[in-house]
Each structure stands twice: as structure tokens, then as C-alpha cells.
C-alpha positions as MATLAB code, in Angstrom:
seq = 'MSHHGFNLSKRKRSNNKLHMNNFLSNKHLISRAGFGLHHNDVEKYKRISPKKLYTELKSSQDYQPLVTDFPALTPEQYRELAKEPDRKALNQFNKNYNSAIRKAWHTEMVNTPRQLQEKMALFWHGHFATRIQQSLFNKELVEIFRKNALGNFRDLVFEVSRSAAMLNFLNNQQNKKARPNENFARELMELFTLGRGNLYTEKDIKESARAFTGWSYDSLGTFVDNKKQHDAGQKVFLGKTGNFDGADIINIILEKPECAAFITRKIYRYLVNENPDDKLVKMLSTQFYQSNYDITTLLDSIFLSDWFFADRNVGAKIKSPVELVTGIRRILPMDLQNKDTIYNFEKLLGQELLQPPNVAGWPSGTGWIDSSTLLLRMKIPAVMAGYKTLDIEPKPNDDVDMGKTEQKIIVNGKKNAITIHWDSINTILDQDLFEILLAKPSADFEKLMKQFNADKSKKHLMISIMSTPEYQLC';
ca = [
      45.057  -18.462  -83.526;
      44.040  -21.540  -81.507;
      43.907  -19.402  -78.372;
      41.437  -17.007  -80.035;
      39.515  -19.953  -81.467;
      39.142  -21.394  -77.967;
      37.807  -18.088  -76.651;
      35.303  -17.783  -79.489;
      34.129  -21.341  -78.924;
      33.817  -20.714  -75.184;
      31.883  -17.514  -75.841;
      29.598  -19.377  -78.261;
      28.877  -22.043  -75.630;
      28.211  -19.311  -73.089;
      25.786  -17.590  -75.486;
      24.024  -20.877  -76.188;
      23.650  -21.433  -72.447;
      22.278  -17.902  -72.003;
      19.858  -18.479  -74.889;
      18.671  -21.736  -73.336;
      18.261  -20.141  -69.888;
      16.309  -17.298  -71.485;
      14.190  -19.777  -73.407;
      13.331  -21.895  -70.360;
      12.443  -18.799  -68.314;
      10.414  -17.322  -71.154;
       8.613  -20.612  -71.756;
       7.542  -20.601  -68.087;
       6.597  -16.917  -68.279;
       4.459  -17.248  -71.414;
       2.668  -20.275  -69.939;
       1.533  -18.201  -66.946;
       1.329  -14.635  -68.291;
      -0.264  -16.000  -71.466;
      -1.378  -19.202  -73.178;
       1.945  -20.811  -74.048;
       4.576  -20.627  -76.789;
       3.516  -19.383  -80.206;
       5.179  -21.189  -83.102;
       6.319  -17.885  -84.642;
       8.124  -16.782  -81.470;
      10.269  -19.766  -80.484;
      13.519  -18.224  -81.806;
      12.705  -14.825  -80.317;
      12.250  -16.373  -76.865;
      15.858  -17.606  -76.984;
      17.203  -14.080  -77.440;
      14.859  -11.782  -75.513;
      15.183  -11.283  -71.749;
      12.238  -12.349  -69.560;
      11.851   -8.750  -68.374;
      11.514   -7.460  -71.942;
       9.166  -10.291  -72.896;
       6.936   -9.517  -69.912;
       6.740   -5.873  -70.997;
       5.645   -7.025  -74.467;
       3.034   -9.419  -73.079;
       1.307   -6.753  -71.032;
       1.566   -3.676  -73.221;
       2.102   -4.502  -76.869;
      -1.197   -2.969  -78.012;
      -4.176   -1.018  -76.717;
      -7.379   -2.712  -75.649;
      -9.781   -3.275  -78.543;
     -13.310   -4.745  -78.266;
     -13.810   -8.206  -79.730;
     -14.983   -8.351  -83.344;
     -17.477  -11.177  -83.845;
     -18.256  -12.956  -87.129;
     -21.986  -12.796  -86.337;
     -23.609   -9.342  -86.466;
     -24.795   -7.979  -83.134;
     -28.145   -6.315  -82.625;
     -28.285   -2.853  -81.123;
     -29.777   -2.744  -77.605;
     -32.906   -1.204  -79.159;
     -33.233   -4.024  -81.718;
     -32.623   -6.587  -78.979;
     -35.363   -5.029  -76.825;
     -37.846   -5.213  -79.711;
     -36.935   -8.836  -80.394;
     -37.460   -9.652  -76.715;
     -41.010   -8.224  -76.891;
     -42.131  -10.797  -79.462;
     -44.400  -13.485  -77.947;
     -42.598  -16.253  -79.831;
     -39.166  -16.594  -78.184;
     -37.651  -18.633  -81.014;
     -36.009  -15.715  -82.816;
     -34.618  -14.280  -79.568;
     -33.300  -17.659  -78.408;
     -31.689  -18.291  -81.799;
     -30.014  -14.878  -81.804;
     -28.688  -15.410  -78.267;
     -27.361  -18.839  -79.187;
     -25.618  -17.550  -82.331;
     -24.218  -14.403  -80.742;
     -22.998  -16.166  -77.583;
     -21.219  -18.656  -79.849;
     -19.694  -15.788  -81.855;
     -18.425  -14.116  -78.647;
     -16.773  -17.373  -77.540;
     -15.083  -17.836  -80.924;
     -13.871  -14.239  -81.132;
     -12.459  -14.346  -77.620;
     -10.794  -17.714  -78.129;
      -9.206  -16.452  -81.380;
      -7.910  -13.403  -79.501;
      -6.336  -15.650  -76.853;
      -4.567  -17.614  -79.597;
      -3.312  -14.694  -81.666;
      -2.914  -11.541  -79.591;
       0.575  -10.398  -78.548;
      -1.148   -8.824  -75.520;
      -1.385  -12.224  -73.863;
      -1.547  -11.013  -70.268;
      -4.714   -8.999  -70.904;
      -6.595  -12.072  -72.138;
      -5.106  -14.365  -69.463;
      -6.296  -12.033  -66.706;
      -9.650  -11.415  -68.427;
     -10.163  -15.196  -68.301;
      -9.306  -15.122  -64.592;
     -11.877  -12.395  -63.903;
     -14.445  -14.308  -65.976;
     -14.076  -17.237  -63.565;
     -13.897  -14.969  -60.505;
     -17.011  -12.889  -61.277;
     -18.844  -15.882  -62.719;
     -22.219  -15.346  -64.404;
     -24.284  -17.708  -66.519;
     -27.091  -16.110  -68.488;
     -28.577  -16.419  -71.971;
     -28.765  -12.688  -72.818;
     -25.903  -12.423  -75.294;
     -25.595   -8.616  -75.338;
     -25.209   -8.636  -71.547;
     -22.552  -11.347  -71.879;
     -20.626   -9.320  -74.445;
     -20.713   -6.231  -72.209;
     -19.362   -8.204  -69.245;
     -16.573   -9.885  -71.242;
     -15.481   -6.428  -72.431;
     -15.496   -5.194  -68.815;
     -13.118   -8.045  -67.936;
     -10.879   -7.383  -70.932;
     -10.805   -3.601  -70.546;
     -10.076   -3.723  -66.802;
      -7.975   -6.909  -66.823;
      -4.751   -5.056  -65.948;
      -6.345   -1.913  -64.513;
      -7.778   -1.211  -61.080;
      -9.687   -3.791  -59.048;
     -11.910   -1.065  -57.563;
     -13.045    0.043  -61.048;
     -13.570   -3.586  -62.011;
     -15.774   -4.340  -58.978;
     -17.915   -1.275  -59.631;
     -18.347   -2.000  -63.345;
     -19.174   -5.671  -62.760;
     -21.603   -4.813  -59.941;
     -23.477   -2.416  -62.222;
     -23.508   -4.717  -65.257;
     -26.816   -6.135  -66.466;
     -25.259   -9.626  -66.581;
     -24.372   -9.651  -62.872;
     -27.537   -7.874  -61.712;
     -29.566  -10.399  -63.709;
     -27.633  -13.485  -62.652;
     -27.714  -12.721  -58.912;
     -31.270  -11.379  -58.905;
     -30.534   -7.832  -57.803;
     -33.234   -6.771  -60.261;
     -35.606   -8.212  -57.627;
     -33.810   -6.535  -54.698;
     -36.373   -3.951  -53.560;
     -37.062   -1.930  -50.430;
     -40.120   -3.941  -49.401;
     -38.464   -7.312  -50.069;
     -34.636   -7.381  -50.084;
     -32.909  -10.110  -52.113;
     -29.595  -11.134  -50.556;
     -28.047  -13.052  -53.470;
     -25.751  -10.357  -54.836;
     -24.844   -8.932  -51.410;
     -23.821  -12.405  -50.209;
     -21.710  -13.353  -53.224;
     -20.069   -9.904  -53.357;
     -18.425  -10.684  -50.014;
     -18.270  -14.465  -50.077;
     -16.833  -14.973  -53.571;
     -15.811  -11.627  -55.064;
     -14.030   -9.622  -52.342;
     -13.494  -11.096  -48.849;
     -13.831  -14.864  -49.035;
     -16.283  -17.198  -47.392;
     -16.973  -16.305  -43.729;
     -14.154  -13.742  -43.599;
     -14.945  -10.618  -41.496;
     -18.657  -10.410  -42.284;
     -21.698  -11.894  -40.540;
     -25.191  -12.832  -41.704;
     -26.312   -9.479  -40.303;
     -23.781   -7.709  -42.570;
     -25.244   -9.580  -45.574;
     -28.777   -8.428  -44.693;
     -27.663   -4.814  -44.181;
     -25.643   -4.899  -47.403;
     -28.657   -6.247  -49.337;
     -30.691   -3.274  -48.092;
     -27.977   -0.929  -49.380;
     -28.137   -2.500  -52.858;
     -31.925   -2.168  -53.167;
     -32.778   -0.304  -56.350;
     -29.641   -1.319  -58.265;
     -31.096   -2.637  -61.515;
     -31.091   -2.148  -65.294;
     -33.559   -0.940  -67.898;
     -34.898   -2.666  -71.026;
     -31.698   -1.724  -72.909;
     -29.466   -3.256  -70.247;
     -28.308    0.140  -68.941;
     -27.623    0.460  -65.203;
     -30.383    2.168  -63.194;
     -30.159    3.313  -59.576;
     -33.879    3.259  -58.777;
     -34.334    5.561  -55.771;
     -37.998    4.585  -55.393;
     -36.950    0.999  -54.676;
     -33.988    1.957  -52.450;
     -34.117    1.443  -48.699;
     -32.960    4.836  -47.429;
     -32.875    3.776  -43.777;
     -29.781    3.635  -41.603;
     -27.622    0.510  -41.884;
     -24.828   -1.037  -39.816;
     -22.218   -2.732  -41.995;
     -18.794   -4.090  -40.988;
     -18.841   -1.907  -37.886;
     -19.856    1.305  -39.668;
     -23.229    3.046  -39.433;
     -24.852    5.250  -42.062;
     -27.448    5.633  -44.779;
     -25.388    3.439  -47.078;
     -26.039    2.671  -50.742;
     -24.332    0.043  -52.908;
     -21.306    2.237  -53.694;
     -20.722    2.815  -49.969;
     -20.796   -0.929  -49.318;
     -18.192   -1.631  -52.020;
     -15.939    1.160  -50.724;
     -16.191   -0.062  -47.112;
     -15.235   -3.579  -48.247;
     -12.262   -2.263  -50.226;
     -11.011   -0.394  -47.154;
     -10.290   -3.788  -45.603;
      -6.787   -5.232  -46.175;
      -8.466   -8.650  -46.015;
      -9.991   -7.933  -49.430;
      -6.539   -7.375  -50.973;
      -5.303  -10.559  -49.260;
      -8.198  -12.649  -50.634;
      -7.738  -11.432  -54.230;
      -3.933  -11.729  -54.070;
      -4.077  -15.332  -52.840;
      -6.463  -16.286  -55.626;
      -4.317  -14.604  -58.306;
      -1.196  -16.276  -56.874;
      -2.879  -19.676  -57.169;
      -3.889  -18.858  -60.769;
      -0.521  -17.525  -61.958;
       2.140  -19.064  -59.703;
       1.261  -22.157  -57.688;
      -1.851  -23.873  -56.344;
      -0.058  -24.112  -52.980;
       0.560  -20.488  -51.994;
       3.629  -19.327  -50.107;
       2.024  -17.441  -47.209;
       4.933  -15.009  -46.735;
       4.944  -14.081  -50.409;
       1.155  -13.710  -50.487;
       1.291  -11.407  -47.465;
       4.030   -9.275  -49.044;
       2.171   -9.097  -52.376;
      -1.203   -8.314  -50.807;
       0.321   -5.468  -48.765;
       1.740   -3.956  -51.976;
      -1.600   -4.483  -53.756;
      -3.497   -2.748  -50.947;
      -1.018    0.150  -50.769;
      -1.272    0.640  -54.554;
      -5.035    1.181  -54.120;
      -5.718   -2.149  -55.860;
      -3.661   -1.545  -59.006;
      -3.668   -4.932  -60.761;
      -0.580   -4.258  -62.905;
       1.437   -3.379  -59.789;
       0.572   -6.797  -58.352;
       1.412   -8.595  -61.615;
       4.732   -6.720  -61.927;
       5.673   -7.896  -58.422;
       4.960  -11.490  -59.443;
       6.437  -11.688  -62.937;
       9.526   -9.522  -62.345;
      10.559  -11.502  -59.254;
      13.218  -14.219  -59.092;
      10.996  -16.512  -57.006;
       8.404  -16.752  -59.805;
      10.999  -18.696  -61.845;
      11.950  -21.001  -58.929;
      11.939  -24.715  -59.716;
       8.998  -25.396  -57.360;
       6.775  -23.154  -59.505;
       7.752  -24.602  -62.904;
       5.375  -27.274  -64.187;
       3.421  -26.961  -60.935;
       0.029  -26.157  -62.437;
      -2.471  -28.219  -64.416;
      -3.652  -26.420  -67.548;
      -7.323  -25.522  -67.605;
      -9.194  -26.774  -70.706;
      -9.061  -23.288  -72.284;
      -5.317  -23.033  -71.556;
      -4.730  -26.514  -72.975;
      -6.683  -26.069  -76.212;
      -5.490  -22.492  -76.785;
      -1.900  -23.589  -76.133;
      -2.148  -26.373  -78.713;
      -3.457  -23.891  -81.272;
      -0.584  -21.494  -80.538;
       2.182  -24.078  -81.050;
       0.483  -25.929  -83.950;
      -0.532  -23.603  -86.808;
      -3.906  -24.798  -88.026;
      -6.945  -23.845  -90.063;
     -10.404  -24.727  -88.811;
     -13.164  -25.217  -91.328;
     -15.649  -25.726  -88.490;
     -14.690  -23.554  -85.531;
     -17.214  -25.327  -83.308;
     -14.809  -28.270  -83.241;
     -12.405  -26.400  -80.953;
     -15.149  -25.250  -78.589;
     -16.455  -28.802  -78.387;
     -13.063  -29.864  -76.971;
     -13.286  -27.247  -74.213;
     -16.908  -28.131  -73.508;
     -16.080  -31.829  -73.197;
     -13.263  -31.016  -70.774;
     -15.538  -28.863  -68.615;
     -14.718  -25.237  -69.431;
     -16.979  -23.482  -71.907;
     -16.575  -19.710  -72.108;
     -19.689  -17.829  -70.901;
     -20.861  -21.041  -69.194;
     -19.199  -21.408  -65.773;
     -20.858  -24.195  -63.759;
     -22.124  -21.862  -61.015;
     -21.451  -18.553  -59.247;
     -18.234  -19.943  -57.721;
     -16.730  -20.291  -61.212;
     -14.647  -23.157  -62.558;
     -12.497  -25.513  -60.505;
      -8.718  -25.299  -60.559;
      -5.721  -27.560  -60.092;
      -6.575  -31.239  -59.731;
     -10.255  -30.270  -60.021;
      -9.717  -30.314  -63.798;
      -8.570  -33.916  -63.909;
     -10.314  -37.211  -63.422;
      -9.736  -40.547  -65.157;
     -12.041  -39.754  -68.097;
     -10.943  -36.136  -68.693;
      -7.258  -37.088  -68.537;
      -7.751  -39.727  -71.240;
      -9.702  -37.235  -73.308;
      -7.033  -34.540  -72.882;
      -4.366  -36.986  -74.049;
      -6.404  -37.893  -77.142;
      -7.134  -34.339  -78.356;
      -3.763  -33.616  -80.089;
      -4.081  -36.828  -82.141;
      -7.688  -35.935  -83.048;
      -6.544  -32.492  -84.200;
      -3.829  -34.125  -86.314;
      -6.437  -36.425  -87.877;
      -4.956  -39.602  -86.383;
      -7.958  -40.371  -84.136;
     -11.700  -39.738  -83.826;
     -13.717  -38.631  -80.814;
     -17.223  -39.927  -80.220;
     -18.390  -38.787  -76.812;
     -21.185  -37.189  -74.830;
     -20.433  -34.289  -72.488;
     -21.080  -35.186  -68.875;
     -23.497  -32.989  -66.903;
     -21.934  -30.928  -64.135;
     -23.413  -28.943  -61.248;
     -26.416  -26.868  -62.199;
     -25.152  -26.358  -65.753;
     -27.662  -28.416  -67.706;
     -30.792  -27.356  -65.848;
     -32.773  -30.238  -67.340;
     -31.449  -29.888  -70.886;
     -30.011  -32.912  -72.652;
     -26.648  -32.595  -74.359;
     -26.015  -33.741  -77.916;
     -23.372  -36.340  -78.628;
     -20.207  -34.769  -80.028;
     -18.267  -36.510  -82.799;
     -14.944  -34.996  -83.760;
     -12.543  -36.176  -86.404;
      -9.638  -33.918  -87.350;
      -9.853  -34.830  -91.052;
     -13.631  -34.852  -91.406;
     -13.967  -31.634  -89.426;
     -11.213  -30.134  -91.576;
      -8.582  -29.242  -89.002;
      -5.604  -28.611  -91.257;
      -2.227  -28.428  -89.496;
       0.445  -26.542  -91.437;
       3.422  -28.731  -90.607;
       5.632  -26.987  -93.180;
       5.363  -23.771  -91.152;
       7.082  -25.373  -88.163;
       9.886  -27.323  -89.816;
      12.455  -25.399  -87.755;
      10.618  -26.382  -84.553;
      10.418  -30.046  -85.591;
      14.206  -30.077  -86.040;
      14.803  -28.871  -82.463;
      14.525  -30.566  -79.065;
      10.752  -31.030  -78.952;
      10.866  -31.985  -75.273;
      12.426  -28.628  -74.350;
       9.871  -26.784  -76.436;
       6.711  -28.641  -75.427;
       7.170  -29.678  -71.798;
       7.309  -27.459  -68.733;
       9.801  -29.805  -67.084;
      11.431  -32.365  -69.397;
      13.108  -35.380  -67.758;
      15.869  -37.532  -69.269;
      14.076  -40.818  -68.518;
      10.870  -39.598  -70.137;
      12.719  -38.363  -73.240;
      14.520  -41.690  -73.623;
      11.241  -43.622  -73.361;
       9.481  -41.398  -75.902;
      12.367  -41.558  -78.385;
      12.366  -45.363  -78.226;
       8.592  -45.401  -78.661;
       8.850  -43.104  -81.731;
      12.092  -44.506  -83.166;
      10.582  -45.426  -86.533;
       8.121  -42.533  -86.724;
       8.313  -38.974  -88.012;
       9.040  -35.839  -86.001;
       5.354  -34.938  -86.477;
       4.363  -38.156  -84.704;
       6.876  -37.468  -81.939;
       5.415  -34.007  -81.426;
       1.846  -35.326  -81.219;
       3.018  -38.177  -78.941;
       4.624  -35.722  -76.502;
       1.469  -33.586  -76.513;
      -0.575  -36.722  -75.755;
       1.108  -37.383  -72.404;
       0.158  -36.524  -68.799;
       3.347  -34.396  -68.632;
       1.977  -32.057  -71.337;
      -1.006  -31.221  -69.087;
       1.314  -29.257  -66.798;
       2.493  -25.691  -67.190;
];
């Protein structure tokens, strides 16, 4: 009897260890292939294997367009509104609809089981950065990112390059035979495909710009290849000669393994570690190139590998503002009476959806943190819980403001009616909150926090942990 009892006890300890190993691996996986632990899934992550969880994160449902809480205009209605001499109605619609897109997308990031789609769509949003007021164009581009997030990079480049948002933002609407505009041609290579100064010359930019002449959009935002404005002359681009158009230029770029290497390195920095392992990047980029730029093939190679879970990659990244705020909403069930409150947090921290600072997109890594933003990040959980109030003005950055003044933002969790449903996470509060909330808990840190919170509730301990520099890491 005692012999059997010993075996059962040993097996139980072994199962507990397996559950904890699964949980730690899954916690790391969901922080990179998604936006962090969801309060409903904590127990599931102890049982499920990382391989099975990854399959769920990437393929649990089909792509669906965002549903906004503000009614969209049809392209025809939008065109008529744009014709009115008084721009007030158009500007108000754009403001309201852009806000609705942000809210719908943020809600999707919080709630969708298809976490990897939204995580990669956010990556592409920063990679192919545009900043325009036309809300219908913004919605179209966000859907291009979401629809192609896990698809083929070639398809994605073509769809983005033909989108009204990108053609507008980089002035290709003004790129005409008689007077080429080099903006889009330059950024296509410099930021979107090859990397700054890699392979191409200034002459290649000029020849590429000629090839893209005539790529524009009509009054409904539909792509138009205007042959009358296209320079049909011969061009020399990246060592090839021909009567190239925009599609030829994109295909010639994609023939270069250097394109796969540039994209792979950037994705590795986004999903794995800000300091890339050159051997791994080379191996991954070769696979990516040989797969004809299949994004899911690249992601499979990352997330199904052993090295992804290596200690050097755990807790090695600083959460972006969207990752931070979305992650808090996933672990803390809450109702928002005023949804603008959440977007104000992201805005104050420097990452507002649809509003990247410039064509290079948002910063990454330590670029997210300075003395003021770190203090603000550490205050946000307590503001959400209603313990503290925020009274702050957003700081201007880059060419974002363009002469506009920003309004002061005042946020108070109670006044702004952020209601946290603590009763829904009683089982979480009874567990090791350090293991659940931190990428890399340390014994010394846990001891310090427990002493600090000795006479306080588990709710206070949870908010205290989330208000530390350690919580900024994933």
C-alpha cells in the first residue's frame, strides 16, 4: 500500500512539474505569438502542450473584417462628403471612424483566440507605416494587414503598394511621367524590402520611381494603373534592363535573398530577441526565401523550435505600449464605460494605432522607455484599478503633431468607470502571482514584494507586481 502510495505521489509531483514547465513555456509563447495570458486560459496553459497551443493561436478561426461601433460610409458617400466645400463634416467623420477602427482592432487583440494574426498584423502596421486622415483608406489597409498577416509576403507587398493609403502617404499619386516622385520607390527598398543602403543605389531609386509612374487611385480609393502617366521607356534596375512597371520592380526585389534576410531579421527582433542570433537569422531567412515568402512557414520555424524557449529569449523584450495595455486587459477582466480611456494610455506611451510617428514606424526595444514613460507605465495598472489618477499631457514626437496642440488627458479609473471584475479571477489570485504575471520571476524580487504587501490584499499584490519595471518585460 505504502509502495503504491509513494508511486502515486511521485507521479503527481512529476505531473505538477510537467504542468509548470508547460505553463512557463506557454506563458512565453503567448507573450510573443499573442498579447499575453488571458484570465480564462490560465488553467488550460498548464495542461496543453506548447505545440498544440501554437496551432490554436494561429488557426483557431478564419479571418473576419473588423466590426466598428461607428457606421462606415460607402466609398460613394465618402466621395460626396469630400466634395463639400466645408470640410467640417468630412473631418468629423474621419475622426470618429478612425477612432472606431482603433477601438475595434484593440478589442480584437484583447479577445480573439487567433492571437498570432493580430500580433503579426500589428507588426505589418509598423513595418508598412502610413499616417493619413482618410479613414476608409486606413480601414482598407488595416484589413490588408490582418488578412495577409500569416499569408504570403509577396501578396502583402503588392496589396499594400496598391492601397490608397500607401499611395497617398508616399505621394505616388503625384508620380507622373513628366515629373517622377521618388518617395514610394525609395521607401519600398529602404524600409519595406531590402533595408537602408542594401543592394540598391540612388540610380536604382530613380529608375524604380519611373516604373511606378501612373500607380494611383480614383475618387473611390480604388487602385488605378494610369497608362497615360506611365513612363514606358527602358529602365535599368538592380542590374536588369527592360520596360519595367511597378509590378516588375517588386518582383525583381523579391528575387533577391537579401529581401528575405531583411524581413526575417526584423521579424526575429519583433518575436524573439532584439539582439538577433546571426546563424539563426540566416537559417530562417533561407527557409523563408525557399518557401517563396510564406509567412506561416517562417513563424512555424520560430515557434516550434527549442531555441525560441531558451532562457536568453525569455523576458528579453520590452513590451510596446499596445502590448502592455492589451496584456493588462487580457489578464484583468474589466468593463470600460469610456473606451477612449484605454487609447489615451497608449497615446501617452507613444503608440497610437493608425498614427505611427513617421514612415519608419514605431521604435522598439529600449526606444519605448525613458524616465517619464517608465514611471507612467508603472502607474497605469493602479489607475485602472482606481487607486490613482493620471493628469498628463502627451509629449510631441517626430512629425506627429504637425503644428497641432494636444489636449491634456486626465484619467481616473473610478471616474472613467473602469470596472475590474475581481471575482472572476479568484482562482488566479490564490495562485503564485509572480509565476503568472512575470516573464522571469526572481526569488529576491518575490520576497521583497511579499514583505511590501504583507498587510494588503491579493488584489493589491497583483497591482503592485504589475506596477514594477519587471512587468514591462515579456
